[in-house]
N, C-alpha and C positions, 0 to 999 in steps of 0.2 A: 519578487520574493515570496515563498511560501511560507504559510502562516507558521508552520512547524517550525524553521529555521529564526525565526524571531522572537517564538516565544521561550520566554524564560525559564528556569527549571521551578517547581516545584515542590522540591525535595531538600531540606538541608543539606549539608556539605557533611556537616558531621552523621547525620545519619548513612550518607552514603559511605564515608571513612569508615562507619563503625562494619557494616557488609564488606568491605574490603579487606580489612584487617583481619577477618576471620580465615581468610586466604593467605593475606602478605602481612603479616604483623608489623612488620617495619613500612608498608607503602605511610608515606605521608601528604599532605593535602597540595605542594606543590606538581606532584605527579599524578594529578586530578583533574582531568577539563572538561568542562562542560561543552557539547557539542549542539544539540538542540534537544527539543521537546514537541512530541507530537503524542502517540497515543503512549511512548515511552520516555522518562528522562534519560540522554544517551550521554555517557560519558567518556571520554578516553583516558584509559591510566596508561603511563608509562616508566615502569620500576622492575629492575631488576633483571633488565636487558628483555623486558617481555614491552610487547604493545599490545592492549589490551581493548574491548569493547565492553561496556558491562549499562543494561537499561533497566530501569527502575519504571514499573507502570507510574501513568499519570496519577494523583491521589484518587480519582474517582473508582479507579481501578486495583487500589492496594486494600484486598478484601479478595473471597476466594474465587470471584469472578476472573481476576488477574493473574491467579495462581493457574485456573485453567486455561485461561488465552497461552500463556509460558509452557504448558506443560502441550498443549495443541501442537505451538509450534515448534517447538523441541520432539515431537515427533514424527511434524514434518519433514522439518531439516533432516532428521536423520534418515528417514525416507527415500527423500529425495535426491542425497549424493549418491546413489545406483546410476540415476536416468541422467542428470546433467554434467555437460563437460566444464560447467565455469564454476568458478569457485564458489560456494556459499557458506554462511557462518557455519562453525560447529562447535556447538555449546557443548561447556566444560564447567562451568560452573552456574550452578542453578540451586536458586531458592526457592522452596514450597511455603514458606512461612507468611500466612493470606494479610499481615500487619506490613508486612515490607518483602513482595517476592521479588525476584530479579532474574536476570541471563546474562555470563557473559563469555567472552570468547575472543580468541587470538583476532585481534583487527585483521581487515582483510587490504591488500595494499593498494591506492587509489583515491581519486578526487572525487567529489560526486560531480555527477555528469552535470548538474542543475549550476553548479558551478562555473562549469568549462565551455558551456555549450556558446555563450554569446561572441568567446574567441575564438571559435572554430572556423575554418573553412571549407566552401562546400564539400570538398574531398574528402575534409577528415571526417567533416559531421557523417559522411556518406558511408567512409568505413566502420565508424561506429552502430551505424543503425542496421547495417548488413550483419554485424555480428550478435545485435539484439533479434534480429530476425529468427536467427538461428538457434539461439538461446529458445525463444517463445514456441520454437519449434518444436524442441525438445521437451519442453513443459507441457505442453498442448496435445502431447502423443502419450503422454504415459498412462497405462491402462489405468483405469479410475476404480475398479474392482478391487485389483492389488493396493492401491490408494486407502482407500477407507477399511478394506479388509486389514491393514498392519497398524492401527491403531488399538490401543488397549479396551478392554471395557469401561474404561471412564468416558470414555466418547460415544456413549450409543450416540447421541444427539448428529454425530458426524455419519456413522455407519447408517443410521435413519436417510441420510441423504444422498444415500449414493445413486439417485435416480432425482432427474430432473428434466423435464419437459418445458417448450415453448411456453401452453397452455400455464404453468407454475410460473414462470419466466413474467408472462405479462400478469397472473394475478398479482403478482407481488410489486409490480408498477402501478398497477390501478389501486391500492392499498397504498401505496406511497402515496400516489397522487391525491386520495381522501388525508392522509395525515398533513400533506403541505397545506390543503385548503383550509382544514381542523385548527392547527398547530401555530405551522407557521405563517399566516395570512397576517395575522395581527402585527406581525414585524415588520411586515413590508408595504411598502407604498401601493397605492392601485395601479401604476405603469410596472413595479416588479411583480404583481399578483397577474396582470396581464399577459406577461410575458412569460410570466413560468406557466402558466395556462395552456399558454399555443403550442408550449415546448410538448406538453403532455398530449394533447389533443391531436397534433400532427403526429405525432408516435402511434396514437392508438389507431389511428386511419391506416396504417400498415398490417395490425395484427394478423390479417389473413394472408398476407404475403413472408411471414416473418419466418425464417427456418435457419437452423444452424444446428451443430452436433455442439452438446456441451462438451468441455473441456477441464484439465485442472486447468485453474486458474491463478495469477498471484494476487491479481484483484487491488494491489496498489501501487501499482506498478508505473512510477515517473522518473524522472531524471534523477530525482534525489534519491533513490535504491538502486542507482547502476554505478558503479565505481570504476573510474576510468585511469590508465595509465597516462599522464600528460604528457609524456614525452613520446612515445607509442601509439598512444589513441587505441589501444586494446582495450577491451571491457575486461579489467581484472577480478570482478564479483558482482553479484546479485543481494540484497540483503532485504532486511523486511519480510517475512513471509507468515507473518500473524493472520492476515486476513486471507489465505490460502485457501481454495474450495471448488468445488465443483461451480462452473458458471459458463456464462456465454464470453466466450472467447474475444468480444470485442472489447471487453473492458480492459484488456491489456493491450490495448491498440490507440490511448487515445494523447498522441501526442499532436494535437492540433497546434500548441504555444508555440512547438519548435519547427512548424513549416511542411507542405506538400513535400519539399525534398525528402527530408529526413523522413518522413511517414511512408512515403516510396522506396527508400532504400532500406527501410523494414520490412517489410512486403516482397520484396524482391528476392529474397530468401526465405521468406518465412512457407513451410512446405505443408501446412494443413490446409484443409478445405477452408476457402474465401467463398461463402455464401454470397448471392445478390446482392442484399439489403443489408450485408457488414457495415456501411458506411454511414445508413439513415443511424442504426443501432450507434455506433460511435459517436457520432452527432450528438444523439438523445444522452447518453450515458453521459457524457463531457460535460454535455451544457443543463445537466442536472447535480455535477460535484459540488454544488454549493450545500445541497439539501445535508449532507451527512455531518458537518460542522454543527450548523442551526438544532438540528435534533440532539446532535450529542450535548450542546449546550443547555437544551433546553431537559434534557433527561438528567442532568448533573447539576443544574444550576450554575453554568458558565457563561454570565454575559458577554467575555471576552469571546468564547466561539461562538456563541449568536451573531455577534459583530463579524467574526472571519468569515462565516457562511454569507450575511450581507454584502463584505465586499467582494467577495468572490462572486455574487451576485451581479454585483454591480459593474465587475471586472467583463465576466460573461456576456452581458448585457450589450457592451458597449465595445468590444472585439469580435462577437461572435453572433451575428445575425442569423 
């Protein structure tokens, strides 16, 4: 179970209805259904023959930062439509009110792969994996210059990030290691600290060997963000592009939970460059997926997210040595 799928909404339904009524004056509470809560509180709205998704930021992002995240995702989605054959959200309803920003669009049909995966046969999972490999090939092949030049002047920070090197990548992870030791260690047991140190130190020994071609990456690509037709097992859509940026392509290939056969099926149709140490980076990135939860919890006084990160760490230690 992903934390987001079990995390209750942190926005009153009256506030949700108030926003929806600006677009649909006759919408009723019975037509609004909460789905999950991660970066956004996500609601499905079924009204007047329409099936819609509305996303309201977590309470820590109901401010100007949340507005900027939404604006950036909207511009990203508009840009990506030209290059991707997979269906992605088409933003139609957007609020830049810092007190309650939101984004809304027509729901893409399908079921989250996270809810379906355990029921799949090997052939069905391979078929889905092959489609995912084709999607990632398209995404990672997009011209980075065109992507960053597509942003409005409001996104100077994005255009200034249009170059990315292995040196910068390693510097980011050295900083991450420092933050782990100074901020996160007080919440971890001795065994958890030692395991975490081991992951970073093993990774740092590879620095002289690391090579990759930076690509435009989804950066939050897991089975919760992949929609599937449960009858035909075709990928009907990809969602949640708020973290999309220039990065290491390995970050979009972290499907260790789903097993080697599924991962190999993705790589079998992935046409971009697969460098010699991509597996090492995939494993490191996967084994440090507990950190964002804890750091977000610390930054925003969210004990629940700190605990979710610790639970994630425990899971990783038990299942992925």
